[in-house]
N, C-alpha and C positions, 0 to 999 in steps of 0.2 A: 415822283411826280413827272408826268409826261409834258412835252413841250406845249401842248395846247392848254393843259390845265395851268401851266405857268403863265401863258398869255392871258387866260381867263382871269387869273388873279391880279393882273395889271389893269383890268377894265375899271372904269369909273362906275359908281353905283347906278347911274342913269343907264349905262350899257347893260348891266346885269338886270336891271328892272325891265328893259325892253326884251331881253332874252327870256325872262320868266314869263312875261305877258305873252310872248310869241308861243311858248310851250303850252301855256295854260289856256289861253283864249283862242289861239289861231292854229292849234294842232301842229305846231312847229313850222308854220308857213310864213316866211317873210312876205311873199307875194300877197297873201290875204291881208296881212297886217298893213302893208303899204297901201293897198287899195282902200282899206277902211280909213286910214289916216288922211289920204288924199281926198276922199269923199267928204270927210268932216271939214277939212280945210277949205274945200270948194263949196261948202254949204249944201251938199247933197246928203241924202239919208246915210247914216253910218250905224255900225253895229254897237260899238262900245265907246263910252265917253272916256277919253284919255286926257292927258295933260294938254295945256294950251300951246306948248312949245312944239307944235307939229313939225315945222321945218327942221328944227334941231334934231328931233327924233328921226325924221326921214334920213338925215345925213348920217346919224349914228347907225341906222339900219343898213345903209349902203356900205359903211365901213365894216360892220360885223359880217354882213352877207359876203362881201369880197373875201374876207379872211376865211370864212367857212368854205367857200367855193375853191379858193386857191389851195387849201389844205385838205379838202374833202373830209371835213369834220363838222359835227354839230356841237357848238359850244353850249347848247341847252342841256347837255348831259352833265354839265358841271354846276347847274343851278340846283340847289337843294330842293328836293320834292316838297311841294306845297308852300314854298317860300317865295314871297315877292318882297324884295327889300324896300324899305320905306324911306 
């Protein structure tokens, strides 16, 4: 198991859920996902209806994005294909 997979396995289910949604709905783009969440939070038109805890999700995204940028890796590759944890 590589170091990034080990990190992935420490993530909370909410983190994995966001990674899966990013891969499936936003073609792997944190930027598109953040724009959509911020639009929903601000009462603007949005693409997908997600959970109500938008501010918490945005903070999780910042953390995951920082890890991926620092290590030049996509954690989405560790999400099982077609699986969105519940």
